[in-house]
C-alpha positions as CSV (number, residue, x, y, z in Angstrom):
1,X,11.6,-12.8,12.5
2,X,13.0,-13.9,15.9
3,X,11.8,-16.9,17.8
4,X,10.8,-14.6,20.6
5,X,8.5,-12.5,18.4
6,X,6.9,-15.6,16.9
7,X,6.1,-17.0,20.4
8,X,4.8,-13.7,21.8
9,X,2.7,-13.1,18.7
10,X,1.1,-16.5,18.9
11,X,0.4,-15.9,22.6
12,X,-1.2,-12.5,21.9
13,X,-3.5,-13.8,19.1
14,X,-4.5,-16.9,21.1
15,X,-5.2,-14.9,24.3
16,X,-7.5,-12.4,22.6
17,X,-8.8,-14.8,19.9
18,X,-7.9,-12.3,17.2
19,X,-7.4,-8.5,17.3
20,X,-10.8,-7.0,16.6
21,X,-14.3,-7.0,18.0
22,X,-17.6,-5.1,17.4
23,X,-18.8,-2.8,20.2
24,X,-22.1,-0.9,20.2
25,X,-22.0,2.9,19.9
26,X,-25.4,3.1,21.8
27,X,-26.5,1.6,25.1
28,X,-28.9,-1.4,25.1
29,X,-29.9,-1.4,28.8
30,X,-33.7,-0.6,28.8
31,X,-36.8,-1.4,26.8
32,X,-36.6,2.1,25.4
33,X,-33.0,1.6,24.3
34,X,-34.1,-1.5,22.5
35,X,-37.1,0.2,20.9
36,X,-34.9,2.9,19.5
37,X,-31.9,0.8,18.3
38,X,-33.9,-2.1,17.1
39,X,-37.6,-2.9,16.7
40,X,-39.8,-0.9,16.2
41,X,-37.7,2.2,15.9
42,X,-35.1,0.9,13.5
43,X,-37.8,0.7,10.8
44,X,-37.8,4.4,10.3
45,X,-34.2,4.9,9.2
46,X,-34.6,1.9,7.0
47,X,-37.7,3.5,5.3
48,X,-35.8,6.8,4.9
49,X,-32.9,5.1,3.2
50,X,-35.3,3.2,1.0
51,X,-36.6,6.6,-0.2
52,X,-33.2,8.1,-0.6
53,X,-30.1,5.8,-0.7
54,X,-27.8,8.7,0.2
55,X,-29.3,8.8,3.6
56,X,-27.5,5.6,4.4
57,X,-24.5,7.9,5.2
58,X,-26.7,9.7,7.8
59,X,-28.2,6.7,9.6
60,X,-25.5,3.9,9.4
61,X,-21.8,3.3,9.9
62,X,-21.2,3.1,6.1
63,X,-19.5,6.5,5.8
64,X,-16.6,5.5,8.1
65,X,-16.4,1.8,7.4
66,X,-13.8,0.2,5.1
67,X,-13.7,-3.4,3.9
68,X,-10.2,-4.9,4.0
69,X,-10.5,-7.5,1.3
70,X,-8.2,-10.4,0.4
71,X,-8.4,-13.8,-1.2
72,X,-5.2,-14.9,0.5
73,X,-3.2,-15.4,-2.6
74,X,-0.2,-13.1,-1.8
75,X,-0.2,-12.7,2.0
76,X,2.8,-10.7,3.2
77,X,5.9,-12.6,1.9
78,X,4.2,-15.9,2.6
79,X,2.5,-16.4,-0.8
80,X,-0.8,-18.2,-1.5
81,X,-1.7,-19.4,1.9
82,X,-5.5,-19.1,1.6
83,X,-8.2,-16.9,2.9
84,X,-8.4,-18.3,6.4
85,X,-4.6,-17.8,6.9
86,X,-5.1,-14.2,5.6
87,X,-7.5,-13.3,8.4
88,X,-4.8,-12.3,11.0
89,X,-3.2,-10.0,8.5
90,X,-6.5,-8.4,7.5
91,X,-7.5,-8.0,11.2
92,X,-4.2,-6.3,11.7
93,X,-5.0,-3.9,8.9
94,X,-8.3,-3.1,10.4
95,X,-6.6,-2.3,13.7
96,X,-4.2,0.1,11.9
97,X,-7.2,1.8,10.2
98,X,-8.7,2.6,13.6
99,X,-5.4,3.5,15.3
100,X,-4.0,5.8,12.7
101,X,-7.0,7.0,10.8
102,X,-9.9,6.8,13.2
103,X,-11.6,4.6,10.6
104,X,-13.6,1.4,11.3
105,X,-12.6,-1.5,9.1
106,X,-13.5,-5.1,8.8
107,X,-11.6,-8.1,7.3
108,X,-13.4,-9.7,4.4
109,X,-11.4,-12.9,3.3
110,X,-13.0,-14.5,0.2
111,X,-12.5,-18.0,-1.1
112,X,-12.2,-17.1,-4.8
113,X,-9.2,-17.0,-7.0
114,X,-10.9,-16.1,-10.3
115,X,-10.3,-12.3,-10.5
116,X,-13.5,-11.6,-12.3
117,X,-15.7,-13.6,-9.9
118,X,-13.8,-12.1,-6.9
119,X,-14.3,-8.5,-8.2
120,X,-18.1,-9.2,-8.6
121,X,-18.3,-10.6,-5.1
122,X,-16.7,-7.4,-3.7
123,X,-19.1,-5.2,-5.7
124,X,-22.0,-7.2,-4.4
125,X,-21.1,-6.7,-0.7
126,X,-20.2,-3.0,-1.2
127,X,-23.5,-1.5,0.0
128,X,-22.5,-1.8,3.7
129,X,-19.0,-0.2,3.2
130,X,-17.9,3.4,2.5
131,X,-14.6,2.2,0.9
132,X,-12.8,-0.9,-0.2
133,X,-9.1,-1.6,0.6
134,X,-7.8,-4.5,-1.5
135,X,-5.0,-6.4,0.1
136,X,-2.7,-9.4,-0.6
137,X,-4.2,-10.4,-3.9
138,X,-1.5,-11.8,-6.2
139,X,-0.4,-10.1,-9.5
140,X,-1.4,-9.9,-12.2
141,X,-4.9,-10.8,-11.1
142,X,-4.9,-7.9,-8.6
143,X,-4.9,-5.5,-11.5
144,X,-8.0,-7.0,-13.0
145,X,-9.8,-7.0,-9.6
146,X,-8.9,-3.4,-8.9
147,X,-10.0,-2.2,-12.4
148,X,-13.5,-3.8,-12.0
149,X,-14.0,-2.8,-8.3
150,X,-13.0,0.8,-9.1
151,X,-16.3,1.0,-11.1
152,X,-17.9,1.5,-7.7
153,X,-18.7,5.1,-6.8
154,X,-16.6,5.0,-3.6
155,X,-12.9,5.1,-2.5
156,X,-11.1,1.9,-3.7
157,X,-7.4,1.3,-3.3
158,X,-5.1,-1.7,-3.6
159,X,-2.8,-0.9,-0.7
160,X,0.0,-3.3,-1.9
161,X,0.1,-1.2,-5.1
162,X,-0.8,2.3,-4.2
163,X,0.0,2.6,-0.5
164,X,3.5,1.4,-1.2
165,X,3.9,3.6,-4.2
166,X,2.8,6.7,-2.3
167,X,5.3,6.2,0.5
168,X,8.2,5.3,-1.9
169,X,7.6,8.5,-3.9
170,X,7.5,10.5,-0.7
171,X,10.8,9.0,0.4
172,X,12.4,9.5,-3.0
173,X,11.4,13.1,-3.1
174,X,13.4,13.7,0.0
175,X,16.2,11.3,-0.8
176,X,17.2,13.1,-4.0
177,X,17.3,16.4,-2.1
178,X,19.8,14.8,0.3
179,X,22.1,13.5,-2.5
180,X,21.7,16.7,-4.6
181,X,20.1,15.0,-7.6
182,X,16.9,15.6,-9.5
183,X,14.1,13.8,-11.4
184,X,16.6,12.7,-14.1
185,X,18.0,10.1,-11.8
186,X,18.3,6.6,-13.3
187,X,16.1,4.2,-11.3
188,X,16.0,0.4,-11.2
189,X,13.2,-1.4,-9.5
190,X,13.5,-5.1,-8.5
191,X,10.1,-6.7,-8.5
192,X,7.5,-6.5,-11.3
193,X,4.4,-7.5,-9.3
194,X,1.7,-5.3,-7.8
195,X,4.1,-2.9,-5.9
196,X,6.8,-2.6,-8.5
197,X,4.5,-1.8,-11.3
198,X,2.4,0.7,-9.2
199,X,5.6,2.4,-8.0
200,X,6.8,2.8,-11.6
201,X,3.5,4.4,-12.7
202,X,3.4,6.8,-9.8
203,X,7.1,7.8,-10.3
204,X,6.4,8.4,-14.0
205,X,3.3,10.5,-13.1
206,X,5.5,12.6,-10.8
207,X,8.1,13.3,-13.5
208,X,10.8,10.6,-13.0
209,X,11.5,9.3,-16.5
210,X,14.5,6.9,-16.4
211,X,13.0,3.7,-14.9
212,X,13.8,0.0,-15.5
213,X,11.9,-2.9,-13.8
214,X,13.5,-6.2,-13.2
215,X,11.9,-9.6,-12.4
216,X,13.5,-13.0,-11.9
217,X,14.3,-13.1,-15.7
218,X,16.0,-9.8,-15.7
219,X,15.2,-6.3,-17.1
220,X,11.8,-5.9,-18.6
221,X,11.6,-4.2,-22.0
222,X,9.1,-3.9,-24.8
223,X,9.4,-7.0,-27.0
224,X,10.6,-9.3,-24.3
225,X,8.7,-12.6,-24.5
226,X,10.0,-14.7,-21.6
227,X,8.1,-14.5,-18.4
228,X,5.8,-11.7,-19.5
229,X,2.1,-11.1,-18.7
230,X,-0.3,-8.4,-19.7
231,X,0.7,-6.1,-16.8
232,X,4.4,-6.4,-17.6
233,X,3.8,-5.8,-21.3
234,X,1.9,-2.7,-20.5
235,X,4.6,-1.2,-18.2
236,X,7.3,-2.2,-20.7
237,X,5.8,0.3,-23.1
238,X,6.6,3.2,-20.8
239,X,9.8,2.1,-19.1
240,X,13.3,1.1,-20.2
241,X,13.2,3.1,-23.4
242,X,16.7,2.0,-24.2
243,X,15.7,-1.6,-23.9
244,X,18.6,-2.5,-21.6
245,X,18.9,-6.3,-21.1
246,X,20.4,-8.5,-18.4
247,X,20.0,-9.6,-14.9
248,X,19.5,-7.2,-12.0
249,X,23.2,-7.3,-11.0
250,X,24.1,-6.3,-14.6
251,X,21.7,-3.5,-15.3
252,X,22.2,-1.9,-11.8
253,X,25.5,-0.5,-13.2
254,X,25.3,3.3,-13.6
255,X,22.0,3.7,-11.8
256,X,21.3,6.3,-9.1
257,X,18.4,4.6,-7.3
258,X,17.6,1.0,-6.4
259,X,14.1,0.2,-5.3
260,X,13.5,-3.3,-4.1
261,X,10.0,-4.9,-3.6
262,X,11.1,-8.4,-4.4
263,X,13.2,-11.0,-2.5
264,X,15.9,-11.2,0.2
265,X,19.6,-11.1,-0.3
266,X,19.6,-10.3,-4.0
267,X,22.5,-7.8,-3.9
268,X,25.9,-7.4,-2.3
269,X,28.1,-4.4,-1.6
270,X,29.9,-5.0,-4.9
271,X,26.7,-4.5,-6.8
272,X,26.1,-1.2,-5.0
273,X,29.6,-0.1,-6.0
274,X,28.5,-0.4,-9.6
275,X,25.9,2.3,-9.1
276,X,26.6,6.0,-9.5
277,X,28.2,8.0,-6.6
278,X,25.8,9.1,-3.8
279,X,23.4,6.2,-4.6
280,X,20.0,5.7,-3.0
281,X,18.9,2.2,-1.9
282,X,15.4,1.3,-0.9
283,X,15.6,-2.4,0.0
284,X,12.1,-3.2,1.1
285,X,11.7,-7.0,1.0
286,X,10.4,-8.1,4.4
287,X,11.6,-9.4,6.8
288,X,15.0,-9.7,5.0
289,X,15.7,-6.9,2.5
290,X,17.4,-7.3,-0.8
291,X,20.5,-6.0,0.8
292,X,21.1,-5.3,4.5
293,X,21.7,-1.6,5.3
294,X,25.2,-2.0,6.5
295,X,26.1,-3.9,3.4
296,X,24.6,-1.2,1.2
297,X,26.4,1.5,3.1
298,X,29.7,-0.4,2.6
299,X,29.0,-0.4,-1.1
300,X,28.7,3.4,-1.1
301,X,25.0,4.0,-0.8
302,X,24.3,7.5,0.7
303,X,20.6,7.1,1.6
304,X,19.2,3.8,2.6
305,X,15.6,2.8,3.4
306,X,14.0,-0.6,4.3
307,X,10.5,-1.9,5.2
308,X,11.7,-2.7,8.7
309,X,11.1,-0.7,11.9
310,X,14.5,-1.5,13.4
311,X,16.4,0.6,10.8
312,X,16.1,4.3,9.9
313,X,13.7,5.3,7.1
314,X,11.0,2.7,7.3
315,X,8.9,2.7,4.1
316,X,5.6,1.6,5.7
317,X,2.2,1.7,4.0
318,X,0.7,2.8,7.3
319,X,2.0,6.3,6.5
320,X,-0.4,6.4,3.5
321,X,-3.6,4.4,3.6
322,X,-5.3,5.7,6.8
323,X,-4.9,9.3,5.6
324,X,-5.8,8.6,2.0
325,X,-9.0,6.8,3.0
326,X,-9.8,9.4,5.7
327,X,-9.8,12.2,3.1
328,X,-11.6,10.3,0.4
329,X,-14.3,9.0,2.9
330,X,-15.0,12.5,4.2
331,X,-15.7,13.8,0.6
332,X,-17.2,10.5,-0.6
333,X,-15.0,10.5,-3.7
334,X,-13.0,8.0,-5.7
335,X,-9.2,7.9,-5.1
336,X,-7.4,9.4,-8.1
337,X,-3.8,9.6,-9.3
338,X,-3.8,13.3,-8.4
339,X,-4.7,12.4,-4.8
340,X,-1.9,9.8,-4.5
341,X,0.6,12.4,-5.8
342,X,-0.7,14.9,-3.3
343,X,-0.5,12.4,-0.5
344,X,3.2,11.7,-1.3
345,X,4.0,15.3,-1.4
346,X,2.3,15.8,2.0
347,X,4.3,13.0,3.5
348,X,7.6,14.3,2.1
349,X,6.7,17.8,3.3
350,X,6.5,16.7,6.9
351,X,10.3,16.4,6.9
352,X,11.4,20.0,6.7
353,X,15.1,19.3,6.5
354,X,15.7,15.8,5.1
355,X,18.9,13.9,6.1
356,X,20.3,10.5,5.1
357,X,18.8,9.2,8.4
358,X,15.5,11.0,8.1
359,X,13.7,11.1,4.7
360,X,10.2,10.0,5.8
361,X,8.1,10.5,8.9
362,X,7.6,7.7,11.5
363,X,4.2,6.0,11.6
364,X,3.9,7.3,15.2
365,X,4.6,11.0,14.3
366,X,1.6,13.1,15.2
367,X,-0.5,14.4,12.4
368,X,0.6,12.1,9.6
369,X,-2.9,10.8,8.7
370,X,-4.4,14.3,9.0
371,X,-1.8,15.9,6.7
372,X,-2.3,13.2,4.1
373,X,-6.1,13.5,4.4
374,X,-6.0,17.3,3.9
375,X,-3.8,16.9,0.9
376,X,-6.2,14.3,-0.6
377,X,-9.2,16.5,0.0
378,X,-7.5,19.5,-1.5
379,X,-6.6,17.5,-4.6
380,X,-10.2,16.2,-4.8
381,X,-11.6,19.7,-4.7
């Protein structure tokens, strides 16, 4: 991040004292306005809801209101910086919900690291919200939190996991078309946290079979003991069937696709040269990717994507979560794997003739959220 961006961002946040506010949908100008919006009139919708809880969707904002929940343990690439420091990011996410999905959202930053306690707190505050977007909760605790919160009868998604996975799958669907390959491509994923594991699962669900995950210790395989946790042990059972061993720069040899959701500057052009011809490189660490696009291209990569807006093919969660929640909120249904796959296919389908420079829509392309929402609703039905 440049010094100029840092300075301008601080000025913007300080000037506006954050990025969100609450505005009334109804006027409060007269005594009659007050009587209808508050006392005594407000008692009637409350009584109706008391008789039938489903009427909360008729008389309140619940149906189009999402909680953006974090405990500040994995904020962007900054790590465990606490719930207060997470607020600017969660406010930003709320702004994106409104801008790209027409959805109201509110940041909920909770001072609780125990995943079981955190999940119960989220469940307790859920009556006011129509959906829950989990955000920036570190792995493997995030998997526990998500599993418990998904017991709620409403849309729940951990965007770091599933938003990322949806957009990666969409980009890969088009990338393999560009390079003339198919679902038998050999894939290596750097990063075995929330995003890496979720990407692996969604790719497997779509039909990609040859996947290896790497963490800082190297390739993950069933039976490895060093640096493992319950989430890695689970994913090891369904990936790396050949039990390849070694560091990332070793096991990348002979692979067709590199997907990075890990750390900056892990690879050099020499490492990309070890991959198969017409390789695909998604280097998505932010703000500095695992390998810079020009370096990857020099190594022979044919299709390159990053998480940055200043390079072609930005893999950005904003392409997924507004539309996924929009569709799920409209039908008041839980978010399923089938919906995530449908969302990815809808995103990929927006690029009619993929090229190396264009495998994924821009977040500013018209109709992205609507296309994803329609696909989600169709899958739900």
